[in-house]
N, C-alpha and C positions, 0 to 999 in steps of 0.2 A: 352600446360597442362601437368603435371607430372603425372607419372604412379599411385602416391598415389591420385592425385586428381581425376583422371579418375576412380578410386577405389570406392571412395567414393562417387562421383555422380552416380555410378552403383548401390550403395547400397540403396541410398535415395530413400523413398516412391515414388512411380510414380505419385501420386497426387500433390509432389513437382513441378513436371515437367508439368504437365497437368492441374493442378488447384484442390484445393479442399477447401470446406467451413467447418472449424472445429467450433465446440461447446464447450465451457467450462463451468463449474459452480464453484460457492462456494464451496469449499471442508474443512470442519472442521480440516480435518487431515492434511492437508497442512499448515493451520496457527498454528496447535499444535506443528508440527515439527520444525516451525520458531522461537516459544517464549522461551523468556529467562527471566524468572522473575528476578529483582533487588535483591540482596541480602540485602539492607536496604532501604526497600519502604518508601516512603514520606507519611507525615501525610494527615490525611483526604479523601475526595469523591470528584470525579469529575463528572459534568454533560456533557455529550456529546451531542451537539444539531445540527441535521441535517435537511435538508427538504428532503420530501417525494420524491420529483423529483430527487434529487441528489442520494437518496438511489435506486431509479430504473435504475438509468442510466447504459445502456448496451452499450459496446463499440463494433464496427465492424470495422475491418480495415485489411491492410496488413502489414506485417513485414517491417521494415526499411532495412533489408539486401536484397541482391541479391537472396541468397539462400531462397527460400519458397516464393518467390515475387509473384508467382502466386496463391498461396494460401490465405485465409482470416481466420479470428479468430473474434469470437463472445462470449465475455466475461462480465459478470456482474461486473464490476468494481465498480461501486456504492455500491453494497453490499460488496464485497471483502474490500474496504476502511473503511465501516464503522464497519465491524467485526473486522478487524486488528486494528483499533482505540481503539475499546473497550477492544481487548486482552492487547494492550500495557499500557492502562493507568490501567486496574486490575492489571496487573503485577507491576506497577510502584508506587500504591499508597495503603496504608493500608485498605481504606474504599470502594477500588474499584472505579466501574463508573458505574451510570445509563445512559440511553439514552432517549431522547427526540425527537419528530419531529416538528417543528415550520417554517413555512414560513419566508422567507427573510423580516426583518423588522418588525416581531412580537417582542411583548413584552415578555421578558423572566422571568416571575414572580419567577421562583425558584432561581434567582439570587441573591435575596436580602433577604432569609429568614434564611442564615445562616447554611443551610445543607451542602452545598458544599463549598470548598475552591476555586474552579473555574468553570467557564462555559466555555467550549470550543469547537469552531465550525471547524471540519477540514473540508476542500473542495477541490475536485480535481483540479490541474490547468492541468496537461497534463500526458498523458499514451502513452507509445510506447514499441515495443518488437522487437526482431530479433533472426535468426537463425544464429548465427556468426559459418560461416565456415572459414573465411579468417584468423581469430586467430589461427586455427590449420592447417594453410598451405594445405587447403582443404582436411583434412584427416577426421575431424570429426566435428560434430557441438555442439557448446555451446549456450545452450539457454540463454536468456538474456532478462530483463524487465528494463524499465526505469520508474520512477514515480516522479511526483512532486506534493505536494499539500500544500494549505495554511492554517496554523493553528493559531486561534485567540483565546483570552480570551476576552469574553464580559461581560458588564454590563447587568443590567435589561432592559434597552433602545435598547440593541444590540450594543452599542458602544464598538469599541475593545480599550482595553488597554495594549494588547500585541498583537503582529503581527510577523509572520515570514513565509518565505516560505522554505520547505524543499525539498531537491532535492537528490534523492537515488543515481544518478550516475547508471552505469551498473551492475545490480544484476545479476549473473550468477548462472546456476546450473552445475551440471556435463556434462562434454562432453561426447558424444555419436556417433557412427558411423552409427547405424542404430537403429530407434525407430518407431514402427508402430502408436504410439500416440504421435508425437512431441508436439501438442498443449498442451498435461499435463504437458509435462517439462516447458512449457511457462506458463502455470497456477500456478506450484509450485513457482517458481521465481517470479511471481506476487503477490502472498501473501506474500512471505519472503519480498519482497520489501517495500510493504506497512506497515508490522510490523515493520521493521527496521526504517522507518522514523518516525513512530508515537512513536517509544521507544526514539528516540532522542529528540521529541517534548514533550512528558511526563518528561522526565529528566529535560528539559529547564523550564517547567511549575512547576514543583515539586521545583527547585530552586527559581523561581520567587515566588512561593506561601510561601515558607518557608522565605525568606528575608523580605516580606511583613508582615509575622507574626510576624517577630523578631523585624522589624521597628515600629509596634504597641504596642508589649509589652514594648517596651523601652521608650514609651513615658509616 
């Protein structure tokens, strides 16, 4: 091991070696720092439909990295996903976005009343995180999160007429040599990762709804 790696290992919190159970929470300020409203928002308003069970989903697991492997993190991924989706669609559509809880298979009465340009269902596919030390030659740690979500536009019967899986890839925060709250660095990039994928989804759905409106108007 190099001298730099030895130094970095010595600086790591002791619980990285002995094991610690971290707990993180949804943090509006982390989401606020990640938000990037579009300059030309799309017309209309979105309804985001999620299930109560998905909203309450709490992830508990270890990082995928060797660094911090003895630690675990408990984080309300379901809540962060929903809040990030709302923020992304509010930032992309002039009318913003409403939310509604419905169980899978339920009839979406709001889908056919003309109030919304689309009814969207965001759903978690996978979540992972790491304390990436290898990237920095053992000298520092880069907090990283990876999220994947399924996003669909559904009709009033719950059938999808648009579906796409969005993958964030590794979303990284600033590297650090020592941090007594490493789980909060993971929490920050988790908020950022979800917002980024839902921003992409909002753009795709905005173009989709604009194209549909154009097709309808030309008939």
